[in-house]
C-alpha positions in Angstrom: 52.7 55.0 -74.6 54.5 57.3 -73.5 57.9 57.2 -72.4 59.6 54.1 -73.4 61.9 53.8 -70.7 59.2 53.9 -67.7 58.3 51.0 -68.4 60.7 49.0 -70.3 59.1 46.0 -69.6 56.1 46.3 -71.0 57.3 48.1 -73.9 59.2 44.7 -74.8 55.9 42.6 -74.4 53.9 45.5 -76.6 57.3 44.9 -79.3 56.6 40.7 -78.9 52.6 41.0 -79.1 53.6 42.8 -82.2 55.8 40.9 -84.0 53.5 37.3 -82.4 50.2 39.1 -84.0 52.2 39.3 -86.9 51.7 43.1 -87.5 55.4 44.6 -85.9 56.0 46.2 -90.2 53.2 48.0 -89.5 53.4 49.4 -85.6 56.5 51.9 -84.5 56.6 52.6 -80.6 57.8 55.8 -81.1 57.5 56.7 -77.0 57.3 60.0 -76.0 56.7 62.7 -79.1 57.1 66.4 -78.6 53.7 68.5 -78.9 54.3 69.1 -82.7 55.3 65.8 -83.2 51.8 64.7 -81.4 49.9 67.5 -83.5 51.7 66.2 -87.0 51.0 62.1 -85.6 47.4 62.7 -84.9 46.8 65.2 -88.3 48.2 62.1 -90.7 45.2 60.2 -88.1 41.9 58.4 -88.9 41.1 57.5 -85.6 41.9 57.6 -82.2 42.3 54.4 -80.1 43.2 54.0 -77.1 41.5 51.1 -75.4 43.0 51.4 -72.0 41.6 48.9 -69.0 41.3 53.0 -67.0 40.6 56.4 -68.0 40.6 59.0 -64.7 38.9 61.1 -67.6 39.6 60.7 -70.8 42.0 63.9 -71.4 43.1 62.3 -74.4 40.2 61.7 -76.3 38.9 65.4 -76.5 43.2 66.4 -77.6 42.5 63.7 -80.8 38.6 64.8 -81.2 40.6 68.8 -81.7 42.1 66.9 -84.9 38.5 65.4 -86.0 39.7 61.8 -84.5 36.6 59.9 -83.4 37.9 57.7 -80.4 37.7 54.5 -79.6 37.9 53.4 -75.6 37.3 51.5 -73.2 33.9 51.6 -70.2 36.0 51.6 -67.7 37.2 54.6 -66.0 36.0 58.4 -67.4 36.1 57.8 -71.0 32.6 57.7 -71.3 32.4 61.2 -69.9 34.1 62.4 -73.4 33.3 59.7 -75.6 29.6 59.5 -76.8 28.9 55.3 -78.0 28.7 55.8 -81.8 28.3 59.2 -82.5 32.0 60.6 -81.2 33.6 57.2 -81.3 33.2 54.0 -79.5 33.1 52.2 -76.4 34.1 48.5 -76.1 34.8 46.2 -72.4 38.0 46.7 -71.8 39.9 43.1 -72.6 38.2 42.9 -75.6 40.1 42.6 -78.7 37.8 40.9 -80.6 34.6 44.0 -79.8 37.5 47.0 -80.8 39.1 45.2 -84.1 35.1 45.1 -85.3 35.2 48.5 -83.8 37.8 49.7 -86.1 37.3 48.2 -88.4 33.2 49.2 -89.0 35.0 52.9 -89.3 37.8 52.2 -91.7 35.4 50.1 -93.7 32.4 52.4 -93.8 33.7 56.7 -95.3 30.5 58.4 -94.5 30.3 56.8 -90.6 33.9 57.8 -90.3 33.4 61.4 -91.7 29.9 61.1 -89.6 32.2 60.6 -86.0 34.9 62.7 -87.3 32.3 65.2 -87.7 31.0 64.8 -84.2 34.0 64.2 -82.4 35.7 68.1 -83.3 31.7 69.5 -82.2 32.5 67.6 -79.3 35.7 69.0 -78.6 35.0 72.8 -80.3 31.5 72.2 -77.1 33.7 71.0 -73.9 34.6 74.2 -71.7 38.1 75.3 -72.1 40.4 74.9 -68.9 39.0 78.6 -68.2 35.9 77.8 -68.3 36.5 74.7 -65.8 38.5 76.4 -63.3 35.9 80.0 -63.0 33.1 77.2 -62.6 35.0 75.4 -59.6 36.2 79.1 -58.6 32.9 79.6 -58.0 31.5 76.2 -57.0 33.7 76.2 -53.8 32.7 80.1 -53.3 29.9 79.1 -52.9 30.6 76.3 -50.4 32.7 78.3 -49.0 29.7 80.9 -47.8 27.2 78.4 -46.8 29.9 76.9 -43.9 30.4 80.1 -43.4 26.8 81.3 -42.9 26.4 78.0 -41.0 29.1 78.9 -38.6 27.7 82.7 -38.2 24.3 81.0 -37.9 25.1 78.7 -34.4 27.2 81.3 -33.3 24.0 83.7 -33.0 
């Protein structure tokens, strides 16, 4: 959810929903956590569920996978670039709480499946290029584009 003060009305709606569904005693809205506290929370977790309506890239899933957490994500946006359905987690349609609950129950009721997906999630994280590798690849690509444009400009002047 992030900072509880960023959109207080949204935070209050979430609290009401938790109460309406009878889970308020099991849900904590902690807001933005310092990095060390977030790492502690992830280390104590078994699954990372971020069923957002849209994800541009899915860095949160990779961060969870660093802790061996299979990800529960939606099919909207870039989550599918990071989460492999039924391998490193599950992808469900956005706004489908029944499918999300079923995916979560499947992991929690089958410890072998949870372990397999946890290990696959950690492997996925390890295989993902680092920021330095991504930056180097982007620079190389942009360098090639610049060289081709320069060559094309030289050819048109000749």
